N, C-alpha and C positions, 0 to 999 in steps of 0.2 A: 114521302117520295124522295128519290135520290136528287140532291141539289144539282141544278144546272149552273154552269159557270159562265162568266161573261164572254170568254174567248174560246169556248168549246161547247159543242153540242152535248157531249157526254164527259163526265170526269175522266181525267187521264190517269191511268193506273200503271205504275212501273213495278214489275215483278222480277225476281231473280231467275236467271236462266238455268239453275241447277235442278237436279232431280228432286231434291227435298222440298222444293216449292210447288211442284205440280199438284199435289193434293189440295193445296190452298186455292188454286186457280182452275181446277178441272171443271168446276161448275160454270166458270166464266167462259171456258173453251167448249164445253160439251153439254152442260146442264141448263137448268131453268134460268140461270143468271147470265146466259150468253147474250151479248149485245148491249148490256147495261153500261159498259165502260169501254174506253179506248185503251186497250191493253198492249203493253210492250214489255220486252224482256231485255235485261242487261246484267252485268256483274253487280254484286252487293255494293261495292264502293260507288258505282255509278248511280245506283238508285238514290242514295243520299244526295249526290251532287245534283241530280235532276229535280229533286224536291227543293233543294236550296236555291236553285236558279229559277224555279217556277215552271220548268219544262214538264213537271208532273204534279198532280194534285194529291195523289195518294201513292204510297209505295211500301214495299217490304224494306224496312229501314234497319240497318245494322244497329244493334242495341247501343253501342258506344256513341252513336250520333244523336240520340234523342235529346240530351241536354244541350248540345251545341246548336241544334236547329230549332229547339223550342217547339217540337211537334206534339200533337195530340194523338195518343194511342187509340186505335180502333180495337177494342178488347175482344178476346175470345179465340183468336187464331194467330199463329206465327210459326217460328221454327225454333224448336227447343229439344233438349234431351234430358233424361233422368238417370243416365249412366253412360254406357258406351255409346258413342255417336258414329264412329267409324269414318266420318268425312271431315273431321277437324283433327289433323295430326301434327305432332311435333316430332321430327326426325333429328337424331343427334349422333354425332361421331364420338362424343365424349360423354362421361357421366354428367347428369344434369347439373350438379353443383359446380361443374367446371366450364359450363357454357359461358363464353365471353362475347361471342358475336352471334347474332341471330338474323337469318334472312327471313323477313316477313313476306307473306304472300301479298303481292300488290293488289290483288282482287279483293282482299279482306281488310276490314278495319277492326271489327269486334274480336276476331280470333287472334290477331296479332297482340292486342291488348290482353286478352285472356292468357296467352302464353307468357307474357311478361309478369302478370299477377301470379300465375302458378309458379314460375321460376323464382320469384322473389319470396313468396309466402311458404312454399314447400321446400325449396332447394337453396334459398339464401344467396341468390345470384341475380344481378341486374345487367344483362348483356347489352351491348350496343346493337341497335336494330337498323337494318337497311332493307328497303323494299326491293323485291325482285319478282320477275315473272315466275309462275308456278312450275318450274322445271327443277325437280329435286336434285338431279346430278349437278346442274349448274349452280344451284343455290349452295349445296354443300361443298362445292369446290372453293367457295369464297367465304364460308362461315362455318362455325362449329355446329350449328343447328339450323333447322328451317321449319317454317309453318306452311302447310299445304292444306287447302280446304276444298270442299265441294266435290264435283265430279272428278277433277284431277286426283284428289286424295283417294277416292273410291277405286280408281284404276291402278293405284300403286300395288305392286306385288311385293309385300313386305319381306317375304322369304328370299327375294332376290338381292337384298341389300345387307351389308354387314353392319348396319346401324341399329340403334335402339329406337323404337317407335313408342311414343306416348299418345294415348287417346285423350284429348283435352276435355272431353265430356266426362270420362272417368276421373281424371285429375281434379276437375272442379267439384264433382259430387262427393268425392272422398274428402276434399278440403272443407266443404261447407255443409254437406248433407242436404243440399238443395238442388233443384233442377237448374240447368243453364239455358238461358234464352239468348239465342244468337241474333234474332231479328223479329220484328213485329210489324203489323200493318199500322201505318201512321199517316197523318196528313196535317195540314195547317190547322190551327185552332179555329173552331167554329164550323169546320166542314162536316164533321161527323154528327150523326144523330142516331136514334134508336133503330130506325129502319136500315140505315147504312150498315150498322153493326150486324144486324140480322142477315143482310145479304151476304156479307163476308163469311159469317158462320155457315150459312146454307151452302155456299160454294165449297167450303172446307169439308163439310159433312158429305157432300156429294162426292168429292174426291176420295175421301176415306172409304166410302162404299164402293168405289171403283178402283181399288188398288191393283187388282189383278189386271185390269185393262191398262192402267198406267204402266205397270211393269212389262206387260207384253209388248206394248207399242214403243216404249221409251228406252228400254234397257239397251238393246243392240245399237241404236244410233249413238249412244253414249259410251260404247265400248264395254258394256257390262252384261253379265248373264241375267236372264229373266228371274231366276230363283233368287239370286243375290239381291237384285233390285227390290223384289217383293219383301224379302226378309229385312232389308235396310229400312224400307218405308213403314213396316209394321212393328219392328222390334227396336229400332234405334231412334228414329225421328219421332218427335211429338209435335203435332200440328194444332191440337186443341189445347189452349192454355187456360189454366185455372189459377187460383190464388197462390199455390205453391210456386208455380212458374214465375208469377209476378214478384213474389218474395225473393226468389233467386235473382231476378232482374235488378231489383233495388239494391241487393247486396253487391252484385257485380259493379253497378255504377258507383256505389259507395267506395269499394276498393279502388276502382279506377280513379276516383277523385282524390283519394289519399295518395296515389302515385302521381298526382297532377296530370293525369291523362285526359281528364275531362274537368270542366268546371263543376264544383259542388252544386247539387240541385236537390231540392226536396219536393219537386213538382211532378215526379214520375208516378202517375197513378193509372190504375186500370181496374 
């Protein structure tokens, strides 16, 4: 059975408010898993903070936060890509090897670190990073390059800018040959069990079986076209995670540790 917590009738689950998370939680919203959790939505960076403070029991956690928070992965579902992701972008006014200042998306943690790893390993540059709201024009007015993620990135008309755009999913997979995992379901150690894992898998599979419904209902409110949203959810985002995804996750955290972006950890398993 799903564990009941001392201060809550139901486990508190924090999910990311972006389109790419909806297949994961569609079962909690519409399917047979509805009502099992107290579900709330926020930005990726806020999900980690809510778990750290105890305001949430389970959340979609940015990959970079796993070692810092000492969380236990609930395996099987998350947010990943195997090539082009479209919603994790680096925009640059200069050639990548000349980037000296980088505006990081304040709503992100994993993607900002990913950009730094890509720039260091592929383009031999380590820019100074400053966080900013995801407003591309304002970000690039103050920096050589900028990271924008999620729905704001999907809404960018790249043809309207004289900048070069790099898809960080493509950059990572070309660098490593492995998928990139941006976030996973995780909670405090001891909370998970086999039944809990299966519930999260079932919600994800329900969502993947209802992509047309998600695209039809969620595209317009997010400023996107329905066909574009459907293509993004089926061709770019990976929500069911297997061993290759977790191999990519471990390599990402290894690279981050080498750059002193996280503490070294050998405990990330799924």
